[in-house]
KEPATOR-801274 format. One record per residue (C-alpha): residue number from 1; residue in three letters; x, y negated, z negated. Coordinates in nm, 2 decimals, padded with zeros to 4 digits, always signed. Layout:
BEGIN
NUM / ala / X / Y / Z
...
This chain:
BEGIN
1 / met / +00.88 / +04.39 / -00.83
2 / thr / +00.52 / +04.43 / -00.96
3 / glu / +00.41 / +04.26 / -01.27
4 / thr / +00.08 / +04.24 / -01.46
5 / leu / -00.01 / +03.88 / -01.50
6 / thr / -00.32 / +03.68 / -01.62
7 / gly / -00.50 / +03.45 / -01.38
8 / ser / -00.34 / +03.15 / -01.57
9 / gln / +00.01 / +03.29 / -01.52
10 / ile / -00.06 / +03.34 / -01.15
11 / leu / -00.19 / +02.99 / -01.13
12 / cys / +00.14 / +02.85 / -01.28
13 / arg / +00.34 / +03.06 / -01.04
14 / ala / +00.13 / +02.96 / -00.74
15 / leu / +00.18 / +02.60 / -00.83
16 / leu / +00.56 / +02.65 / -00.85
17 / glu / +00.55 / +02.82 / -00.50
18 / gln / +00.39 / +02.50 / -00.36
19 / gly / +00.68 / +02.30 / -00.50
20 / val / +00.48 / +02.14 / -00.78
21 / asp / +00.68 / +02.01 / -01.07
22 / leu / +00.44 / +01.76 / -01.23
23 / leu / +00.08 / +01.77 / -01.35
24 / phe / -00.15 / +01.51 / -01.50
25 / gly / -00.41 / +01.64 / -01.72
26 / tyr / -00.61 / +01.69 / -02.04
27 / pro / -00.69 / +02.02 / -02.20
28 / gly / -01.02 / +02.16 / -02.32
29 / gly / -01.21 / +02.48 / -02.38
30 / ala / -01.27 / +02.61 / -02.03
31 / ile / -00.91 / +02.54 / -01.91
32 / met / -00.74 / +02.65 / -02.23
33 / pro / -00.60 / +02.98 / -02.09
34 / phe / -00.41 / +02.78 / -01.84
35 / tyr / -00.26 / +02.55 / -02.11
36 / his / -00.18 / +02.87 / -02.31
37 / ala / +00.03 / +02.99 / -02.02
38 / leu / +00.19 / +02.65 / -01.93
39 / pro / +00.47 / +02.66 / -02.19
40 / glu / +00.61 / +02.97 / -02.02
41 / tyr / +00.68 / +02.76 / -01.71
42 / pro / +00.89 / +02.46 / -01.82
43 / gln / +00.95 / +02.37 / -01.46
44 / leu / +00.59 / +02.24 / -01.46
45 / arg / +00.60 / +01.91 / -01.64
46 / his / +00.27 / +01.81 / -01.78
47 / ile / +00.17 / +01.45 / -01.85
48 / leu / -00.10 / +01.42 / -02.12
49 / val / -00.32 / +01.13 / -02.01
50 / arg / -00.58 / +00.97 / -02.24
51 / his / -00.87 / +01.00 / -02.00
52 / glu / -00.92 / +01.24 / -01.71
53 / gln / -01.00 / +00.96 / -01.47
54 / ala / -00.64 / +00.84 / -01.53
55 / ala / -00.52 / +01.19 / -01.44
56 / ala / -00.68 / +01.17 / -01.10
57 / his / -00.55 / +00.81 / -01.04
58 / ala / -00.20 / +00.91 / -01.15
59 / ala / -00.20 / +01.20 / -00.92
60 / asp / -00.32 / +00.97 / -00.65
61 / gly / -00.04 / +00.72 / -00.71
62 / tyr / +00.22 / +01.00 / -00.73
63 / ala / +00.10 / +01.13 / -00.39
64 / arg / +00.10 / +00.79 / -00.22
65 / ala / +00.45 / +00.72 / -00.34
66 / ser / +00.61 / +01.06 / -00.29
67 / gly / +00.43 / +01.19 / +00.02
68 / arg / +00.35 / +01.51 / -00.17
69 / ala / +00.02 / +01.63 / -00.31
70 / gly / -00.05 / +01.50 / -00.66
71 / val / -00.20 / +01.74 / -00.91
72 / cys / -00.45 / +01.67 / -01.18
73 / val / -00.61 / +01.92 / -01.44
74 / ala / -00.93 / +01.90 / -01.64
75 / thr / -01.16 / +02.12 / -01.83
76 / ser / -01.53 / +02.19 / -01.74
77 / gly / -01.82 / +01.96 / -01.80
78 / pro / -01.72 / +01.60 / -01.90
79 / gly / -01.35 / +01.67 / -01.82
80 / ala / -01.44 / +01.76 / -01.47
81 / thr / -01.69 / +01.48 / -01.41
82 / asn / -01.44 / +01.23 / -01.54
83 / leu / -01.22 / +01.31 / -01.24
84 / val / -01.49 / +01.21 / -01.00
85 / thr / -01.41 / +00.84 / -00.95
86 / gly / -01.04 / +00.92 / -00.90
87 / leu / -01.13 / +01.19 / -00.64
88 / ala / -01.36 / +00.95 / -00.46
89 / thr / -01.08 / +00.69 / -00.45
90 / ala / -00.84 / +00.95 / -00.30
91 / his / -01.10 / +01.06 / -00.05
92 / met / -01.18 / +00.71 / +00.07
93 / asp / -00.80 / +00.63 / +00.11
94 / ser / -00.69 / +00.97 / +00.25
95 / thr / -00.46 / +01.07 / -00.03
96 / pro / -00.36 / +01.44 / -00.09
97 / val / -00.47 / +01.53 / -00.44
98 / val / -00.53 / +01.88 / -00.57
99 / ala / -00.76 / +01.89 / -00.87
100 / ile / -00.78 / +02.20 / -01.09
101 / thr / -01.08 / +02.23 / -01.32
102 / gly / -01.17 / +02.50 / -01.57
103 / gln / -01.53 / +02.64 / -01.56
104 / val / -01.74 / +02.83 / -01.81
105 / ala / -01.71 / +03.21 / -01.79
106 / arg / -01.88 / +03.37 / -01.48
107 / ala / -02.15 / +03.54 / -01.70
108 / met / -02.25 / +03.20 / -01.85
109 / met / -02.27 / +03.01 / -01.52
110 / gly / -02.62 / +02.89 / -01.43
111 / arg / -02.73 / +02.92 / -01.80
112 / asp / -02.67 / +02.56 / -01.90
113 / ala / -02.38 / +02.68 / -02.11
114 / phe / -02.18 / +02.44 / -02.33
115 / gln / -01.99 / +02.20 / -02.11
116 / glu / -02.11 / +02.37 / -01.79
117 / thr / -02.14 / +02.14 / -01.49
118 / asp / -02.17 / +02.22 / -01.11
119 / ile / -01.85 / +02.04 / -01.02
120 / ile / -01.84 / +02.21 / -00.68
121 / gly / -02.18 / +02.05 / -00.60
122 / ile / -02.09 / +01.72 / -00.75
123 / thr / -01.76 / +01.68 / -00.56
124 / gln / -01.86 / +01.82 / -00.22
125 / pro / -01.91 / +01.48 / -00.07
126 / ile / -01.59 / +01.33 / -00.21
127 / thr / -01.34 / +01.60 / -00.14
128 / lys / -01.19 / +01.74 / +00.18
129 / his / -01.26 / +02.09 / +00.05
130 / asn / -01.36 / +02.25 / -00.28
131 / arg / -01.38 / +02.61 / -00.40
132 / leu / -01.50 / +02.82 / -00.69
133 / val / -01.25 / +03.10 / -00.76
134 / glu / -01.47 / +03.40 / -00.85
135 / asp / -01.20 / +03.67 / -00.89
136 / val / -00.84 / +03.67 / -01.00
137 / glu / -00.74 / +03.84 / -00.68
138 / glu / -00.84 / +03.52 / -00.49
139 / leu / -00.65 / +03.28 / -00.71
140 / ala / -00.31 / +03.26 / -00.54
141 / glu / -00.46 / +03.23 / -00.20
142 / ala / -00.70 / +02.96 / -00.32
143 / val / -00.41 / +02.75 / -00.45
144 / glu / -00.22 / +02.79 / -00.12
145 / glu / -00.53 / +02.70 / +00.07
146 / ala / -00.59 / +02.39 / -00.15
147 / phe / -00.24 / +02.25 / -00.08
148 / tyr / -00.25 / +02.33 / +00.29
149 / val / -00.59 / +02.16 / +00.33
150 / ala / -00.50 / +01.86 / +00.12
151 / gln / -00.19 / +01.77 / +00.32
152 / glu / -00.26 / +01.90 / +00.67
153 / gly / -00.40 / +01.65 / +00.93
154 / arg / -00.58 / +01.36 / +00.77
155 / pro / -00.50 / +01.40 / +00.39
156 / gly / -00.75 / +01.42 / +00.12
157 / pro / -00.84 / +01.56 / -00.22
158 / val / -00.92 / +01.93 / -00.28
159 / leu / -01.07 / +02.08 / -00.59
160 / ile / -01.03 / +02.44 / -00.73
161 / asp / -01.28 / +02.54 / -01.00
162 / ile / -01.16 / +02.84 / -01.21
163 / pro / -01.39 / +03.02 / -01.46
164 / lys / -01.24 / +03.08 / -01.80
165 / asp / -01.27 / +03.46 / -01.77
166 / val / -01.09 / +03.45 / -01.43
167 / gln / -00.80 / +03.27 / -01.59
168 / asn / -00.79 / +03.56 / -01.85
169 / gln / -00.83 / +03.84 / -01.59
170 / lys / -00.52 / +04.04 / -01.53
171 / thr / -00.40 / +04.19 / -01.20
172 / glu / -00.07 / +04.31 / -01.05
173 / trp / +00.15 / +04.04 / -00.90
174 / thr / +00.40 / +04.12 / -00.64
175 / gly / +00.49 / +03.76 / -00.55
176 / gly / +00.30 / +03.48 / -00.39
177 / arg / +00.19 / +03.39 / -00.04
178 / ala / +00.42 / +03.09 / +00.00
179 / gly / +00.52 / +03.02 / +00.36
180 / lys / +00.22 / +03.19 / +00.53
181 / arg / +00.06 / +02.85 / +00.59
182 / thr / +00.29 / +02.55 / +00.59
183 / val / +00.21 / +02.19 / +00.65
184 / ser / +00.34 / +02.04 / +00.97
185 / ala / +00.65 / +01.83 / +00.90
186 / arg / +00.56 / +01.49 / +01.06
187 / ser / +00.92 / +01.39 / +01.07
188 / asn / +01.01 / +01.70 / +01.28
189 / arg / +00.73 / +01.69 / +01.53
190 / ser / +00.79 / +01.64 / +01.90
191 / pro / +00.64 / +01.34 / +02.08
192 / leu / +00.32 / +01.40 / +02.27
193 / arg / +00.35 / +01.51 / +02.63
194 / pro / +00.28 / +01.23 / +02.88
195 / ser / -00.08 / +01.22 / +02.97
196 / ala / -00.32 / +01.01 / +03.17
197 / leu / -00.44 / +00.85 / +02.85
198 / leu / -00.10 / +00.74 / +02.75
199 / glu / -00.05 / +00.59 / +03.10
200 / asp / -00.38 / +00.41 / +03.08
201 / ala / -00.28 / +00.27 / +02.74
202 / ala / +00.05 / +00.15 / +02.88
203 / arg / -00.14 / -00.03 / +03.17
204 / leu / -00.38 / -00.20 / +02.93
205 / ile / -00.08 / -00.32 / +02.72
206 / ala / +00.10 / -00.45 / +03.03
207 / ala / -00.21 / -00.64 / +03.15
208 / ala / -00.29 / -00.80 / +02.82
209 / glu / -00.21 / -01.17 / +02.77
210 / arg / -00.33 / -01.20 / +02.40
211 / pro / -00.26 / -00.86 / +02.25
212 / leu / -00.25 / -00.77 / +01.88
213 / ile / -00.14 / -00.47 / +01.68
214 / met / -00.36 / -00.39 / +01.37
215 / ala / -00.16 / -00.15 / +01.15
216 / gly / -00.36 / +00.05 / +00.89
217 / his / -00.29 / +00.31 / +00.63
218 / gly / -00.22 / +00.57 / +00.90
219 / val / +00.12 / +00.40 / +00.96
220 / leu / +00.22 / +00.47 / +00.60
221 / leu / +00.08 / +00.82 / +00.60
222 / ala / +00.27 / +00.90 / +00.92
223 / asn / +00.59 / +00.75 / +00.80
224 / ala / +00.59 / +00.55 / +01.12
225 / tyr / +00.78 / +00.24 / +01.00
226 / val / +01.07 / +00.27 / +01.25
227 / glu / +00.84 / +00.35 / +01.54
228 / leu / +00.61 / +00.06 / +01.47
229 / his / +00.90 / -00.18 / +01.44
230 / ala / +01.04 / -00.06 / +01.77
231 / phe / +00.71 / -00.07 / +01.95
232 / ala / +00.64 / -00.42 / +01.83
233 / glu / +00.98 / -00.55 / +01.93
234 / arg / +00.96 / -00.38 / +02.27
235 / thr / +00.63 / -00.53 / +02.35
236 / gly / +00.65 / -00.86 / +02.16
237 / ile / +00.30 / -00.80 / +02.03
238 / pro / +00.22 / -00.96 / +01.69
239 / val / +00.14 / -00.73 / +01.41
240 / ile / -00.15 / -00.76 / +01.16
241 / thr / -00.15 / -00.53 / +00.86
242 / thr / -00.47 / -00.42 / +00.68
243 / leu / -00.50 / -00.41 / +00.30
244 / leu / -00.38 / -00.04 / +00.30
245 / gly / -00.13 / -00.11 / +00.59
246 / ile / +00.06 / -00.38 / +00.39
247 / ser / +00.43 / -00.28 / +00.36
248 / gly / +00.40 / -00.08 / +00.68
249 / phe / +00.58 / -00.35 / +00.88
250 / pro / +00.83 / -00.60 / +00.74
251 / glu / +00.67 / -00.92 / +00.61
252 / ala / +00.97 / -01.13 / +00.70
253 / his / +00.96 / -01.01 / +01.06
254 / pro / +00.87 / -01.30 / +01.30
255 / leu / +00.60 / -01.08 / +01.46
256 / his / +00.43 / -01.02 / +01.13
257 / leu / +00.10 / -01.22 / +01.10
258 / gly / -00.06 / -01.11 / +00.77
259 / met / -00.38 / -00.95 / +00.65
260 / pro / -00.71 / -00.97 / +00.83
261 / gly / -01.08 / -00.96 / +00.72
262 / met / -01.29 / -01.10 / +00.44
263 / his / -01.00 / -01.27 / +00.27
264 / gly / -00.75 / -01.27 / +00.56
265 / glu / -00.57 / -01.59 / +00.66
266 / val / -00.76 / -01.81 / +00.91
267 / his / -00.50 / -01.78 / +01.18
268 / val / -00.50 / -01.40 / +01.16
269 / asn / -00.88 / -01.38 / +01.19
270 / arg / -00.89 / -01.64 / +01.47
271 / ala / -00.62 / -01.45 / +01.66
272 / ile / -00.85 / -01.14 / +01.64
273 / gln / -01.14 / -01.34 / +01.78
274 / gln / -00.92 / -01.47 / +02.06
275 / ala / -00.75 / -01.15 / +02.15
276 / asp / -00.79 / -00.96 / +02.47
277 / leu / -00.65 / -00.64 / +02.34
278 / ile / -00.63 / -00.48 / +02.00
279 / ile / -00.42 / -00.17 / +01.93
280 / gly / -00.56 / -00.02 / +01.62
281 / leu / -00.31 / +00.22 / +01.45
282 / gly / -00.44 / +00.44 / +01.18
283 / leu / -00.72 / +00.23 / +01.05
284 / arg / -01.10 / +00.26 / +01.02
285 / phe / -01.21 / -00.08 / +01.13
286 / asp / -01.42 / -00.10 / +00.81
287 / asp / -01.66 / -00.39 / +00.73
288 / arg / -01.41 / -00.58 / +00.52
289 / val / -01.18 / -00.60 / +00.82
290 / thr / -01.43 / -00.67 / +01.09
291 / gly / -01.69 / -00.89 / +00.93
292 / asn / -02.01 / -00.89 / +01.14
293 / leu / -01.95 / -00.61 / +01.39
294 / ala / -02.16 / -00.78 / +01.66
295 / ala / -01.92 / -01.08 / +01.66
296 / phe / -01.60 / -00.89 / +01.61
297 / ala / -01.33 / -00.96 / +01.88
298 / arg / -01.59 / -00.98 / +02.16
299 / asp / -01.33 / -01.03 / +02.44
300 / ala / -01.09 / -00.76 / +02.33
301 / lys / -01.05 / -00.42 / +02.47
302 / val / -00.96 / -00.18 / +02.18
303 / ile / -00.70 / +00.10 / +02.19
304 / his / -00.77 / +00.31 / +01.88
305 / val / -00.51 / +00.55 / +01.75
306 / asp / -00.61 / +00.79 / +01.47
307 / leu / -00.55 / +01.14 / +01.36
308 / asp / -00.91 / +01.19 / +01.28
309 / pro / -01.12 / +01.20 / +01.60
310 / ser / -01.44 / +01.11 / +01.41
311 / glu / -01.29 / +00.77 / +01.34
312 / ile / -01.25 / +00.68 / +01.71
313 / gly / -01.52 / +00.44 / +01.81
314 / lys / -01.71 / +00.50 / +01.48
315 / asn / -01.74 / +00.13 / +01.39
316 / val / -01.59 / -00.05 / +01.69
317 / pro / -01.64 / +00.04 / +02.06
318 / val / -01.31 / +00.14 / +02.22
319 / ala / -01.17 / +00.12 / +02.57
320 / leu / -00.94 / +00.40 / +02.49
321 / gly / -00.90 / +00.65 / +02.21
322 / leu / -00.58 / +00.84 / +02.13
323 / val / -00.62 / +01.12 / +01.88
324 / gly / -00.29 / +01.19 / +01.71
325 / asp / -00.05 / +01.11 / +01.43
326 / val / +00.05 / +00.75 / +01.46
327 / arg / +00.42 / +00.83 / +01.47
328 / asp / +00.37 / +01.08 / +01.74
329 / val / +00.16 / +00.85 / +01.96
330 / leu / +00.41 / +00.56 / +01.92
331 / cys / +00.70 / +00.79 / +02.01
332 / ser / +00.52 / +00.88 / +02.32
333 / leu / +00.41 / +00.52 / +02.41
334 / leu / +00.75 / +00.36 / +02.35
335 / pro / +00.91 / +00.49 / +02.68
336 / ala / +00.59 / +00.42 / +02.87
337 / val / +00.57 / +00.05 / +02.80
338 / ala / +00.78 / -00.22 / +02.96
339 / arg / +00.98 / -00.46 / +02.76
340 / arg / +00.81 / -00.80 / +02.74
341 / asn / +00.75 / -01.09 / +02.50
342 / cys / +00.43 / -01.27 / +02.40
343 / asp / +00.58 / -01.61 / +02.32
344 / ala / +00.29 / -01.82 / +02.46
345 / trp / +00.04 / -01.62 / +02.27
346 / arg / +00.25 / -01.64 / +01.95
347 / ala / +00.27 / -02.02 / +01.99
348 / glu / -00.10 / -02.03 / +02.03
349 / ile / -00.15 / -01.83 / +01.71
350 / ala / +00.09 / -02.05 / +01.52
351 / ser / -00.13 / -02.34 / +01.61
352 / phe / -00.42 / -02.17 / +01.42
353 / val / -00.22 / -02.17 / +01.09
354 / arg / -00.37 / -02.38 / +00.82
355 / pro / -00.23 / -02.45 / +00.47
356 / arg / -00.38 / -02.24 / +00.20
357 / gln / -00.66 / -02.40 / +00.00
358 / glu / -00.63 / -02.23 / -00.33
359 / ala / -00.62 / -02.50 / -00.60
360 / phe / -00.52 / -02.43 / -00.95
361 / arg / -00.56 / -02.65 / -01.25
362 / gly / -00.23 / -02.63 / -01.43
363 / asp / +00.08 / -02.50 / -01.27
364 / leu / +00.06 / -02.13 / -01.33
365 / ser / -00.05 / -02.00 / -00.99
366 / pro / -00.04 / -01.65 / -00.84
367 / glu / +00.25 / -01.76 / -00.62
368 / thr / +00.45 / -01.85 / -00.92
369 / ile / +00.40 / -01.52 / -01.09
370 / leu / +00.46 / -01.31 / -00.78
371 / asp / +00.77 / -01.51 / -00.70
372 / ala / +00.90 / -01.44 / -01.05
373 / ile / +00.84 / -01.06 / -01.00
374 / asp / +01.01 / -01.08 / -00.66
375 / glu / +01.31 / -01.26 / -00.80
376 / ala / +01.34 / -01.04 / -01.11
377 / thr / +01.33 / -00.72 / -00.90
378 / glu / +01.52 / -00.86 / -00.60
379 / gly / +01.23 / -00.74 / -00.39
380 / arg / +01.32 / -00.38 / -00.46
381 / cys / +01.00 / -00.28 / -00.65
382 / ser / +00.67 / -00.10 / -00.60
383 / ile / +00.36 / -00.31 / -00.66
384 / val / +00.04 / -00.13 / -00.77
385 / ser / -00.27 / -00.36 / -00.79
386 / asp / -00.61 / -00.32 / -00.93
387 / val / -00.92 / -00.45 / -00.76
388 / gly / -01.04 / -00.81 / -00.76
389 / gln / -00.91 / -01.16 / -00.70
390 / his / -00.56 / -01.07 / -00.81
391 / gln / -00.56 / -00.79 / -00.56
392 / met / -00.61 / -01.03 / -00.28
393 / trp / -00.34 / -01.27 / -00.41
394 / val / -00.10 / -00.98 / -00.45
395 / ala / -00.18 / -00.85 / -00.10
396 / lys / -00.12 / -01.19 / +00.07
397 / leu / +00.14 / -01.36 / -00.14
398 / phe / +00.41 / -01.10 / -00.24
399 / arg / +00.69 / -01.05 / +00.01
400 / tyr / +00.71 / -00.67 / +00.06
401 / gln / +01.05 / -00.56 / +00.17
402 / leu / +01.04 / -00.19 / +00.12
403 / pro / +00.81 / +00.05 / +00.32
404 / asn / +00.52 / +00.18 / +00.13
405 / ser / +00.58 / -00.06 / -00.16
406 / his / +00.22 / -00.19 / -00.19
407 / ile / -00.03 / +00.06 / -00.34
408 / thr / -00.39 / -00.02 / -00.41
409 / ser / -00.75 / +00.11 / -00.40
410 / gly / -00.89 / +00.02 / -00.06
411 / gly / -01.20 / +00.20 / +00.05
412 / leu / -01.37 / +00.26 / -00.29
413 / gly / -01.23 / -00.06 / -00.46
414 / thr / -01.18 / +00.11 / -00.79
415 / met / -01.13 / -00.12 / -01.10
416 / gly / -00.90 / +00.05 / -01.35
417 / phe / -00.68 / +00.21 / -01.08
418 / ala / -00.36 / +00.02 / -01.12
419 / val / -00.24 / +00.13 / -01.47
420 / pro / -00.27 / +00.50 / -01.43
421 / ala / -00.18 / +00.50 / -01.06
422 / ala / +00.14 / +00.31 / -01.15
423 / met / +00.23 / +00.59 / -01.38
424 / gly / +00.23 / +00.83 / -01.09
425 / val / +00.43 / +00.59 / -00.87
426 / ala / +00.69 / +00.56 / -01.14
427 / met / +00.72 / +00.93 / -01.18
428 / ala / +00.76 / +00.96 / -00.80
429 / arg / +01.02 / +00.68 / -00.79
430 / pro / +01.24 / +00.71 / -01.10
431 / gly / +01.49 / +00.42 / -01.12
432 / gln / +01.28 / +00.18 / -00.91
433 / pro / +01.08 / -00.10 / -01.09
434 / val / +00.71 / -00.04 / -01.07
435 / trp / +00.47 / -00.32 / -01.16
436 / ala / +00.10 / -00.26 / -01.23
437 / ile / -00.09 / -00.58 / -01.17
438 / ser / -00.45 / -00.61 / -01.30
439 / gly / -00.72 / -00.86 / -01.38
440 / asp / -00.84 / -00.87 / -01.74
441 / gly / -01.15 / -00.68 / -01.64
442 / gly / -00.98 / -00.39 / -01.46
443 / phe / -00.70 / -00.36 / -01.72
444 / gln / -00.94 / -00.30 / -01.99
445 / met / -01.09 / +00.00 / -01.81
446 / asn / -00.78 / +00.21 / -01.85
447 / met / -00.55 / +00.02 / -02.08
448 / gln / -00.55 / +00.33 / -02.31
449 / glu / -00.29 / +00.48 / -02.08
450 / ile / -00.02 / +00.26 / -02.24
451 / ala / -00.01 / +00.55 / -02.50
452 / thr / +00.06 / +00.79 / -02.22
453 / met / +00.35 / +00.57 / -02.10
454 / val / +00.49 / +00.55 / -02.45
455 / gln / +00.46 / +00.92 / -02.52
456 / glu / +00.60 / +01.03 / -02.19
457 / gly / +00.86 / +00.75 / -02.14
458 / ile / +00.71 / +00.61 / -01.82
459 / pro / +00.86 / +00.26 / -01.77
460 / val / +00.57 / +00.08 / -01.60
461 / lys / +00.56 / -00.30 / -01.63
462 / met / +00.21 / -00.44 / -01.66
463 / ala / +00.10 / -00.79 / -01.55
464 / ile / -00.25 / -00.91 / -01.65
465 / phe / -00.40 / -01.20 / -01.47
466 / asn / -00.63 / -01.32 / -01.75
467 / asn / -00.89 / -01.57 / -01.64
468 / gly / -01.17 / -01.47 / -01.88
469 / tyr / -01.40 / -01.36 / -01.61
470 / leu / -01.47 / -01.07 / -01.37
471 / gly / -01.32 / -01.31 / -01.12
472 / met / -01.43 / -01.18 / -00.78
473 / val / -01.78 / -01.12 / -00.90
474 / arg / -01.79 / -01.47 / -01.06
475 / gln / -01.66 / -01.61 / -00.73
476 / trp / -01.96 / -01.46 / -00.54
477 / gln / -02.19 / -01.59 / -00.81
478 / gln / -02.04 / -01.93 / -00.76
479 / phe / -02.08 / -01.93 / -00.38
480 / phe / -02.39 / -01.73 / -00.32
481 / his / -02.59 / -01.72 / -00.65
482 / gly / -02.61 / -02.08 / -00.76
483 / arg / -02.33 / -02.06 / -01.02
484 / arg / -02.53 / -01.83 / -01.23
485 / tyr / -02.24 / -01.65 / -01.41
486 / ser / -02.44 / -01.35 / -01.52
487 / ala / -02.24 / -01.08 / -01.72
488 / thr / -01.91 / -01.21 / -01.57
489 / pro / -01.75 / -01.39 / -01.86
490 / ile / -01.54 / -01.12 / -02.03
491 / trp / -01.36 / -01.13 / -02.37
492 / ser / -01.01 / -00.98 / -02.41
493 / pro / -00.82 / -00.87 / -02.70
494 / asp / -00.49 / -01.03 / -02.80
495 / tyr / -00.27 / -00.85 / -02.54
496 / val / +00.06 / -00.94 / -02.71
497 / arg / -00.07 / -00.78 / -03.04
498 / leu / -00.20 / -00.48 / -02.84
499 / ala / +00.14 / -00.43 / -02.69
500 / glu / +00.29 / -00.45 / -03.04
501 / ala / +00.03 / -00.19 / -03.16
502 / tyr / +00.16 / +00.05 / -02.89
503 / gly / +00.51 / -00.03 / -02.98
504 / ile / +00.61 / -00.19 / -02.65
505 / ala / +00.73 / -00.54 / -02.56
506 / gly / +00.47 / -00.80 / -02.48
507 / trp / +00.45 / -01.16 / -02.38
508 / arg / +00.20 / -01.43 / -02.30
509 / val / +00.28 / -01.68 / -02.03
510 / glu / +00.08 / -02.01 / -02.03
511 / ser / +00.29 / -02.23 / -01.79
512 / ala / +00.50 / -02.18 / -01.48
513 / asp / +00.82 / -02.28 / -01.65
514 / gln / +00.79 / -01.97 / -01.87
515 / ala / +00.72 / -01.72 / -01.59
516 / ala / +01.07 / -01.64 / -01.45
517 / asp / +01.24 / -01.58 / -01.79
518 / val / +00.96 / -01.37 / -01.92
519 / val / +00.92 / -01.15 / -01.61
520 / arg / +01.30 / -01.11 / -01.60
521 / ala / +01.29 / -00.99 / -01.97
522 / ala / +01.00 / -00.76 / -01.91
523 / asn / +01.17 / -00.61 / -01.60
524 / ala / +01.48 / -00.54 / -01.80
525 / glu / +01.29 / -00.34 / -02.07
526 / pro / +01.39 / +00.03 / -02.06
527 / gly / +01.03 / +00.14 / -02.12
528 / pro / +00.69 / +00.00 / -02.05
529 / ala / +00.63 / -00.37 / -02.10
530 / leu / +00.33 / -00.60 / -02.08
531 / val / +00.30 / -00.96 / -01.97
532 / glu / -00.03 / -01.16 / -02.00
533 / phe / -00.06 / -01.46 / -01.76
534 / met / -00.32 / -01.72 / -01.86
535 / met / -00.48 / -01.81 / -01.53
536 / glu / -00.71 / -02.09 / -01.42
537 / gln / -01.06 / -01.96 / -01.51
538 / glu / -01.25 / -02.07 / -01.19
539 / ala / -00.97 / -02.03 / -00.93
540 / asn / -01.10 / -01.88 / -00.61
541 / val / -00.95 / -01.67 / -00.33
542 / tyr / -00.95 / -01.85 / +00.00
543 / pro / -01.04 / -01.82 / +00.28
544 / met / -01.35 / -01.61 / +00.23
545 / ile / -01.59 / -01.47 / +00.50
546 / pro / -01.95 / -01.48 / +00.37
547 / pro / -02.17 / -01.17 / +00.36
548 / gly / -02.29 / -01.10 / +00.71
549 / gly / -02.06 / -01.36 / +00.86
550 / ser / -01.81 / -01.32 / +01.14
551 / leu / -01.44 / -01.37 / +01.12
552 / ser / -01.50 / -01.71 / +01.29
553 / glu / -01.69 / -01.84 / +00.99
554 / pro / -01.44 / -01.87 / +00.70
555 / ile / -01.52 / -02.05 / +00.38
556 / glu / -01.20 / -02.25 / +00.30
557 / gly / -01.30 / -02.47 / +00.00
558 / glu / -01.53 / -02.52 / -00.29
559 / pro / -01.90 / -02.51 / -00.23
560 / ala / -02.09 / -02.83 / -00.26
561 / pro / -02.20 / -02.91 / -00.62
562 / leu / -02.56 / -02.83 / -00.71
563 / val / -02.79 / -03.13 / -00.70
564 / ser / -03.07 / -03.13 / -00.95
565 / ala / -03.41 / -03.23 / -00.83
């Protein structure tokens, strides 16, 4: 049946054909025709954020939690440019996000029209693909292409820019193009066929005496939890999880070691330096993991598994590269490797373990707070962290029981990520507790989204680690800049009164004996809730690899006091 529809109506129908039922956005002049059509399609729930950056982060969180593409919408000019940080975050962390932006009418483009910005040029380096839709006849195909590109292969963000007059253009509609290009269902793929490379990998694994598995974000993206668990148990190889690989392997499993890199535990980094084989699964071997590349794992051969061939050998030389989905490769490797154990090697690694050096004045430590959240949720929650000292404590100290239950900004390190991303996670996982954990700096970047939570009924629980500083920057100033705390002390509002102003429950916790009861009460709230934790101001994250240092050079305690001349 043929209908005459506007571009905006076609856009709504094309989104529905892609299975979209949730949008995060903010209206404006150039995208107004789309918002005019939106009420005709009640299947598309729109979440009105308070800032477009939050729309991109919320779409990112939704995508990470659901495995589906997240969608964000903005108008031209400042609306579109406000998406940029969120799109860069998704790009660095390989998250499928589809951004839809309005643009000034075609006749006005290139004339410095009101709210005109070349968002295609701006976002080209930080999207997997972007496209200006120049005619209504292209629109349905452009939407289909966007979702296909965002989700197929290595995921990433895609942007569609639609001029206002294209949204108003009319054309005949005979039904969409859904099904002509479909994303491969990873769960239904067949294992890779046996090959010489797989046989070579099996031989390297059999010959290794000190092997390690380093599991990255690719394990989560591939939904390879069962396969990684089976592979580790069959080979007896200890498992290290990177920041974005956390919750890809059970933390309570005896083969789990912890997080590597700049703030990784000493025994983990020392194991890397002593290893003779590293099996890298879906990670980039970025600088925060490797430290000084020239000194990284000098005695180790590296098997690197990644879906993106450009990542193989990009940072670390490899003995063997396997290009493919992590789940597929592990399925193929499992029957090729012999059952063994690495008991002697694991005992050697255990001898590297040292007690944590974090020292807190007073008794309200990160362990106390995270234990309280773990107890209140019975470990059945999603944790969304911001960026800074608290991010490292959350990564290292929380006991993640559920797959993909740790979500954070890795590659870009985006402060302000947690609160809006947690909204997306909560929308993807209704009924599961979601805690957004921020520092007092990052929280203030997007705290306006509390209003979104209230208006839309999104029950995110917010924990603020308040130490009165931009803590990680202050720590670097303490260690490497002579304790000159330049522009790092930060004032905060009264967060309990802020919660009251937004009409939600709020608490301040100043001692350890308050933590469990308050967290339990916050977790029981039917809507959003906020808890401020008053932290030791100059607490540091240990260990720490200094800039340019190798994994063998950890800083494990306070720097020597300055001596005046």
